[in-house]
KOLMAR-553962 format. One record per residue: residue number from 1; residue in three letters; x, z, y of N, C-alpha, C in turn. Coordinates in steps of 0.05 Angstrom, whole numbers. Each point is the difference from the previous one (the first is absolute). Layout:
N
    i   aa    n.c1    n.c3    n.c2   ca.c1   ca.c3   ca.c2    c.c1    c.c3    c.c2
  NUM  ALA       X       Z       Y       X       Z       Y       X       Z       Y
...
***
This chain:
64
    i   aa    n.c1    n.c3    n.c2   ca.c1   ca.c3   ca.c2    c.c1    c.c3    c.c2
    1  UNK     838    4449    -558      -3      -1     -29      26       7     -14
    2  UNK       0      22     -14      24       8     -14      -5       1     -30
    3  UNK       9     -21     -13       1       0     -29      29      -2      -7
    4  UNK       7      -9     -23      28      -5      -6      18      25       4
    5  UNK      -9      23     -12      15      25       2       5       9      28
    6  UNK     -19      -2      18       3      10      27      11     -21      19
    7  UNK       8     -23      -9      10     -21      18     -23     -19       8
    8  UNK       0      -8      24     -21     -19       9       6     -27     -12
    9  UNK     -21     -16      -3       4     -27     -10      19     -16      17
   10  UNK      -2       4      26      18     -14      19      29       7      -5
   11  UNK       5      26      -5      28       8      -6      10     -11     -26
   12  UNK     -17       0     -20       8     -12     -26       6     -30       3
   13  UNK     -17     -14      15       4     -28       5      27      -5      15
   14  UNK       5      17      19      25      -2      15      25       3     -18
   15  UNK      -2      20     -18      22       4     -19       3     -23     -19
   16  UNK     -22     -10     -10       2     -23     -18      13     -24      14
   17  UNK      -7      -5      25      12     -22      15      30       6       4
   18  UNK       7      24       8      27       7       5      19      -3     -24
   19  UNK     -11       6     -23      17      -2     -25       0     -28     -12
   20  UNK     -16     -18      11      -1     -27     -11     -19      -3     -23
   21  UNK     -14      21      -7     -18       0     -23     -23     -21       3
   22  UNK     -11      -2      24     -22     -19       4      10     -29      -3
   23  UNK      23      -6      11      11     -27      -2       7      -6     -29
   24  UNK      11      19     -15       6      -4     -28     -26      -6     -16
   25  UNK     -21      16       5     -25      -3     -14     -13     -27       7
   26  UNK       2      -8      25     -11     -26       9      15     -23     -14
   27  UNK      26       2      -2      15     -21     -14      -7      -1     -30
   28  UNK      -3      23     -12      -8       1     -28     -27     -13      -4
   29  UNK     -19       7      17     -27     -11      -1       1     -30       3
   30  UNK      16     -10      18       3     -29       4      10     -13     -25
   31  UNK      21      12     -12      11     -11     -25     -21      -1     -22
   32  UNK     -15      22      -3     -21       0     -20     -22     -21       5
   33  UNK      -6      -4      26     -20     -21       7      10     -28      -7
   34  UNK      25      -5       6      12     -26      -7       0      -4     -30
   35  UNK       6      21     -15       0      -2     -29     -28      -5     -11
   36  UNK     -20      15      12     -28      -3      -9     -10     -29       6
   37  UNK       7     -10      23      -9     -27       7      13     -21     -18
   38  UNK      24       4      -8      13     -18     -19     -14       1     -27
   39  UNK      -8      23      -8     -14       3     -25     -28     -14       1
   40  UNK     -13       2      23     -26     -13       4       2     -30      -3
   41  UNK      22     -11      10       4     -29      -1       3     -10     -29
   42  UNK       7      17     -18       3      -8     -28     -27      -3     -14
   43  UNK     -20      12      11     -27      -1     -12     -14     -26      11
   44  UNK      -5     -18     -17     -10     -27       9     -29       1      11
   45  UNK     -17      15     -13     -29      -1       7      -9      27      11
   46  UNK      10       6      24      -8      25      13     -15      -7      25
   47  UNK     -26       4       0     -17      -8      22       6      15      26
   48  UNK       6      25      -2       4      17      24      29       5       6
   49  UNK      18     -18      -8      28       4       5       7       4      30
   50  UNK     -12     -16      17       5       2      29      -7      28      10
   51  UNK     -22      11      -8      -8      27       9      20      20      -9
   52  UNK       9      -1     -25      20      19     -11      27      -3      14
   53  UNK       8     -25       6      25      -4      15      -2      12      28
   54  UNK     -22      -4      13      -3      11      27      -1      30       0
   55  UNK     -12      12     -21      -1      29      -2      28      11      -5
   56  UNK      15     -13     -16      28       8      -5      16       1      26
   57  UNK      -4     -21      16      14      -1      26     -10      22      19
   58  UNK     -26       5       0     -12      20      17      12      28      -6
   59  UNK       3       6     -26       9      26      -8      28       7      11
   60  UNK      18     -20      -1      27       7      10       3      -3      30
   61  UNK     -18     -16      12       3      -4      29     -15      21      17
   62  UNK     -18      15     -12     -15      19      15      18      21      13
   63  UNK     -10      11      21      16      21      15      -7      27     -11
   64  UNK      17      20       6      -5      27      -9     -23      13      14
***
């Protein structure tokens, strides 16, 4: 499969890992999830808070 201007997805992923881009993005996603969960705790009557907190964690923990 060659998308990404003639580069295979595997090659693009390798370059992203090599440059530290994936780790940077993962850390940013984690920071956003922490911030989102803190905001959720400020809402007193939120029935589905646990689901939203778990989803925030899932998004930053998932693999490429």
